[in-house]
VOGU-3710 file (C-alpha; in Angstrom, 3 decimals, decimal comma):
1> msakygvnis> 19,562/-32,410/34,484  20,993/-35,505/31,793  21,479/-39,041/32,780  24,637/-40,431/34,026  23,889/-43,895/32,442  22,076/-44,457/28,980  20,856/-42,325/26,002  20,699/-38,406/26,362  18,670/-36,449/23,435  19,210/-32,865/23,651
11> ltnkassaie> 17,457/-30,819/20,860  18,903/-27,739/19,287  17,825/-25,818/16,697  20,537/-24,032/14,343  17,978/-23,362/11,681  16,631/-19,860/10,349  12,746/-18,954/10,816  10,334/-19,991/7,668  9,661/-16,740/5,641  6,200/-16,201/5,976
21> idntnpiali> 4,315/-12,875/4,455  1,707/-11,161/7,272  -1,197/-10,152/5,562  -2,654/-8,029/7,978  -3,562/-4,493/6,616  -4,419/-2,025/9,890  -5,005/1,691/8,534  -3,743/4,392/10,048  -5,685/7,769/10,870  -4,170/11,268/11,746
31> gddtslvgls> -6,520/14,014/12,269  -8,229/16,178/14,904  -10,820/15,563/17,677  -12,699/17,733/20,174  -10,604/15,373/23,059  -8,785/12,606/22,333  -5,436/13,430/21,868  -2,341/10,705/20,981  -2,021/7,332/19,328  -4,833/4,548/20,161
41> lynsvdeala> -5,816/0,928/18,610  -8,659/-0,147/17,972  -9,944/-3,777/16,437  -12,153/-2,563/14,474  -13,972/0,962/12,362  -16,471/0,678/14,692  -14,730/0,214/17,991  -12,905/3,291/16,750  -16,012/5,204/16,098  -17,363/4,397/19,475
51> kvnegtlkna> -14,428/6,355/21,102  -13,975/9,855/19,023  -16,056/12,687/18,849  -16,789/15,074/16,226  -13,738/16,170/14,014  -11,660/14,855/10,648  -10,988/11,158/12,005  -14,899/10,478/12,985  -15,292/11,767/8,851  -12,841/9,532/7,417
61> lndlkacglk> -14,377/6,620/10,161  -17,611/6,803/8,551  -15,955/6,793/5,130  -14,457/3,264/6,079  -17,915/1,890/7,902  -19,448/2,872/4,430  -17,217/0,306/2,642  -17,447/-2,247/4,864  -14,106/-2,586/5,746  -13,136/-4,725/8,629
71> tqvilssfvk> -9,361/-3,929/9,680  -7,930/-2,520/12,846  -7,843/0,790/13,202  -4,493/3,094/14,662  -5,544/6,461/15,612  -3,028/9,512/15,594  -4,967/12,288/16,672  -5,017/16,312/18,541  -6,993/18,790/18,977  -7,703/21,620/16,333
81> sgegdenakk> -5,911/25,165/17,706  -8,624/27,460/18,736  -5,920/30,648/18,616  -5,603/33,355/16,241  -7,264/34,232/12,975  -7,724/31,863/10,563  -4,781/31,578/9,112  -3,260/30,966/12,129  -5,499/28,175/13,102  -4,669/26,462/9,573
91> iadnkacvns> -0,832/26,722/10,243  -1,182/25,386/13,834  -3,296/22,897/12,528  -1,009/21,749/9,764  1,641/21,547/12,067  -0,146/19,332/14,851  -0,834/16,822/12,422  2,690/16,911/11,237  3,496/16,375/14,697  0,434/13,424/15,029
101> inelknvent> 2,105/11,615/11,522  5,533/11,573/12,887  3,896/9,946/16,358  3,560/7,370/13,551  7,323/6,182/13,772  7,657/5,126/17,141  3,536/2,442/17,259  5,747/-0,659/16,884  7,259/0,160/19,916  3,675/1,626/21,438
111> lkikprfila> 1,200/-0,184/19,948  2,823/-3,271/18,805  1,622/-2,915/15,442  2,300/-1,427/12,062  0,150/0,213/9,625  -0,224/-0,623/6,040  -2,108/2,349/4,809  -1,708/5,812/6,409  -4,413/8,424/5,940  -4,612/12,360/6,936
121> peyndtgvqn> -7,935/13,085/5,331  -8,747/16,855/4,562  -4,653/17,844/5,450  -3,390/18,497/2,205  -0,290/21,116/3,391  3,073/20,521/1,547  4,089/19,641/5,095  1,855/17,497/5,499  2,135/15,666/1,907  6,036/15,334/2,693
131> tlntvatslr> 5,812/13,904/6,222  3,379/11,341/5,177  5,758/10,176/2,382  8,803/10,368/5,102  6,629/8,450/7,550  5,376/5,932/4,782  8,779/5,103/3,489  9,628/4,181/7,184  7,230/1,767/7,848  6,595/0,734/4,255
141> aiyaieldkk> 3,354/1,574/4,104  1,199/2,822/1,842  -0,426/6,618/1,804  -2,817/8,795/0,117  -2,767/12,540/-1,180  -5,661/14,336/-1,792  -5,480/17,359/-4,508  -7,423/20,759/-3,602  -6,917/21,122/-7,562  -9,745/20,268/-10,498
151> seteiktale> -8,418/21,314/-13,501  -5,915/18,774/-15,756  -3,831/21,951/-15,885  -4,239/22,810/-12,242  -3,382/19,272/-11,703  -0,401/18,799/-13,749  0,913/21,864/-11,990  0,570/20,655/-8,558  2,248/17,239/-9,394  5,237/19,050/-10,315
161> sistkraiis> 6,789/18,980/-6,643  5,053/15,762/-5,701  7,866/12,796/-6,191  6,544/9,587/-4,490  6,132/5,716/-4,950  4,252/5,201/-2,214  1,005/7,407/-2,713  -2,622/7,279/-3,776  -2,956/10,376/-5,572  -6,908/11,384/-5,836
171> fqkvvrndsv> -8,680/15,019/-6,299  -12,058/13,646/-6,665  -15,339/14,601/-3,869  -17,993/11,420/-4,074  -20,888/11,577/-2,944  -21,199/8,598/0,145  -23,927/6,276/0,580  -25,476/8,651/3,218  -25,288/11,758/1,048  -22,460/13,205/2,591
181> irpassflia> -19,657/14,856/-0,064  -16,574/13,541/0,962  -12,430/13,312/-0,169  -12,005/10,148/-2,684  -8,909/9,039/-0,571  -10,324/7,039/2,311  -12,461/4,945/-0,281  -9,737/3,866/-2,492  -7,340/3,341/0,960  -10,498/1,373/1,972
191> cyakvmsesp> -10,669/-0,719/-1,605  -7,344/-1,348/-1,676  -7,091/-2,797/2,187  -10,001/-4,785/1,496  -8,513/-6,837/-2,198  -5,267/-7,137/-0,158  -7,252/-9,330/2,429  -9,430/-10,941/0,242  -6,383/-13,978/-0,028  -3,365/-14,778/1,769
201> fgfsetysnk> -1,263/-13,171/-1,210  -3,848/-10,096/-2,384  -1,212/-7,673/-1,747  -0,094/-8,900/-5,191  -3,407/-7,670/-6,563  -4,567/-4,196/-7,300  -7,166/-1,912/-6,086  -7,156/-0,178/-10,219  -10,458/-1,298/-12,200  -12,128/-2,473/-8,796
211> vvagitslqd> -15,802/-1,380/-7,924  -15,259/1,138/-4,954  -17,693/0,292/-1,841  -19,422/3,444/0,064  -19,951/5,412/-2,738  -23,373/6,086/-4,739  -22,277/9,087/-7,320  -19,213/11,475/-8,086  -18,877/14,874/-7,481  -16,332/15,433/-9,745
221> vvehlqgeds> -16,828/13,513/-13,342  -13,861/12,607/-15,029  -14,091/11,842/-18,497  -12,991/8,056/-19,384  -13,260/6,698/-22,986  -12,082/2,837/-23,188  -10,154/2,857/-26,099  -9,779/6,299/-26,454  -7,685/9,373/-25,150  -9,216/10,319/-22,473
231> lsdrlralgv> -8,749/12,752/-19,069  -8,540/9,693/-16,754  -6,143/7,570/-18,966  -3,883/10,910/-18,818  -3,884/11,433/-15,406  -2,962/8,059/-14,756  -0,092/8,455/-16,561  0,708/11,017/-14,067  0,314/8,875/-11,477  -3,237/10,093/-10,118
241> ttlfidkgir> -5,974/7,900/-9,337  -9,077/8,759/-10,428  -12,485/7,280/-10,703  -15,448/6,680/-13,582  -18,666/4,864/-13,466  -18,440/1,645/-15,120  -20,947/-1,024/-13,665  -20,386/0,479/-10,575  -17,928/3,340/-9,554  -14,827/2,319/-10,240
251> awggetrdkd> -10,666/3,163/-9,517  -8,413/4,061/-12,298  -4,544/4,161/-11,343  -1,684/2,281/-9,800  0,769/4,670/-11,212  3,218/6,399/-9,503  5,334/9,848/-9,266  8,664/7,755/-9,122  10,553/6,475/-12,377  12,743/3,995/-10,693
261> fpslhtvvvl> 9,476/2,700/-9,385  6,089/3,452/-11,844  3,704/0,831/-10,435  2,428/0,776/-7,058  1,663/-3,138/-6,887  5,286/-3,164/-7,782  6,140/-1,277/-4,635  3,742/-2,828/-2,362  5,129/-6,843/-2,948  8,686/-6,004/-2,720
271> driiealfns> 7,683/-4,398/0,543  6,190/-7,404/1,903  9,100/-9,578/0,870  11,796/-7,231/2,153  9,693/-7,301/5,750  9,057/-10,914/5,418  12,909/-11,558/4,578  13,947/-8,911/8,093  11,816/-11,249/9,888  13,023/-14,480/9,161
281> ckdaidrrvk> 16,922/-13,774/8,287  17,322/-11,527/12,064  17,701/-15,011/13,966  20,388/-15,446/11,889  22,842/-12,347/13,952  24,978/-13,406/15,738  24,947/-16,861/14,943  28,009/-19,072/13,425  27,752/-18,714/9,801  28,166/-22,166/8,768
291> dvlgfsiqsi> 25,330/-22,893/11,346  22,783/-20,771/9,547  24,016/-19,389/6,311  22,520/-22,884/4,867  19,051/-23,156/6,015  18,940/-19,309/5,481  19,415/-19,885/1,725  17,113/-22,619/2,094  14,135/-20,754/3,692  14,380/-17,743/1,145
301> nnfqqnliga> 14,566/-20,519/-2,096  11,567/-22,035/-0,358  9,954/-18,424/0,113  10,744/-17,826/-3,280  9,700/-20,894/-4,399  6,049/-20,269/-2,587  5,611/-16,900/-4,367  5,891/-18,127/-7,912  3,704/-21,234/-7,422  0,824/-18,060/-6,243
311> nvllgylvsl> 1,684/-15,855/-8,890  2,998/-13,151/-6,988  6,832/-13,159/-8,742  7,620/-14,793/-12,610  11,133/-15,845/-11,132  14,179/-15,559/-9,070  17,691/-16,409/-8,585  19,721/-16,792/-5,158  23,693/-16,107/-5,332  26,241/-14,907/-2,861
321> pkdkntnesl> 28,163/-12,638/-5,329  32,265/-13,069/-4,954  32,683/-9,319/-5,179  30,916/-8,683/-2,043  31,813/-11,325/0,074  35,402/-11,312/0,084  37,557/-12,512/2,461  37,882/-9,831/4,408  34,220/-9,341/4,759  33,416/-13,432/5,526
331> akgqvslqvd> 36,292/-12,868/8,429  34,375/-10,370/9,494  30,747/-12,364/9,483  29,719/-9,797/7,055  27,836/-12,240/4,369  25,985/-10,361/1,182  23,010/-12,716/-0,569  22,104/-11,129/-3,714  18,496/-11,881/-4,718  17,407/-11,241/-8,001
341> lqvmpllkqf> 13,641/-11,889/-8,956  10,826/-10,217/-11,193  7,875/-9,196/-9,991  4,610/-10,754/-11,872  3,176/-7,673/-14,350  0,030/-6,256/-14,329  -1,620/-6,116/-17,701  -2,486/-2,680/-17,793  -3,037/-2,650/-21,912  -4,515/-5,219/-24,411
351> nillvqvdsf> -4,685/-4,250/-27,527  -6,477/-6,161/-29,823  -6,366/-5,624/-33,952  -9,595/-6,162/-36,011  -9,741/-6,841/-39,629  -11,654/-6,788/-42,243  -11,063/-9,204/-44,866  -12,925/-10,732/-47,953  -11,396/-14,255/-47,911  -14,350/-15,839/-45,965
361> sqelvkqia> -16,564/-14,728/-48,845  -16,953/-18,895/-50,294  -17,925/-19,411/-46,486  -21,600/-18,059/-47,337  -21,747/-20,169/-50,746  -21,036/-23,376/-48,948  -24,000/-22,396/-46,564  -26,123/-21,354/-49,506  -25,420/-24,433/-51,035
//
């Protein structure tokens, strides 16, 4: 209660929240277990391994452990079917996998966390892939696809039905550091998560051309020739990530199956910006326009300047388009803000032209004289 005499000071916050990037990178694994069912959250890979039994989840967790990944892990698990012939079991298991992927739609409400990466290792059914794409899109997450094809022709055919800007697509089998042969997908996801976690703006980096931990050799070797047309380059252009040996085992990829967003790096950067803007500007809803609009625009300006300083963006422009902010829309409290921005590109090709000339011959005379 304020005093009857003297000075009273009240504090009211009319500003929108400062815009910050959340650079945590939880991984969601979907798979089978002999007893564990439903959604569960663990603060480390080791903690998750202590809770699971036999199944694809344990296999994938051992992949992540081999990579030395430190992150929170979300498990969406099911028990494999034991009824019918092998085909019937496979159909039932794929259906259970699809249902477990869909469970992630509620993960923010149930576990208070959202995955950055989604992985359903050893489940390659088309229905699984489509569901992964749908759920990853709604969560603004990156997911993995494992192709069961080997030849370039077979891979091209399999890719014809895949259109996505969020998938790391691979087909190779690798040898884990305990000599177990595994799909490459878990190791690629772990590599990307580690790269992102190395700095506050690590999400603006890529996993491509980085050494992938946890692997001792490649079961499926892919031709990779610097400066020459090779299979790794051709597959990369199609949106497939490969692994090759060069001072360690490195990833080669980062392209998508989307014509509008051909670079996975750009998708990830825009995802983080969108999420940060959502989290900040939602506080402005249901407050008086004049009280919050100026603060919101200033917050966005400051945020974009920080991203430019961190080399995440090349530039940006914030505006209030007149055609979208009409008298009618403003009277209804509907304000449209346009932010034009350009993401800092990654160096994809470095062309060096070597020209043999004889114009420096006199240098030899000078050296001899």
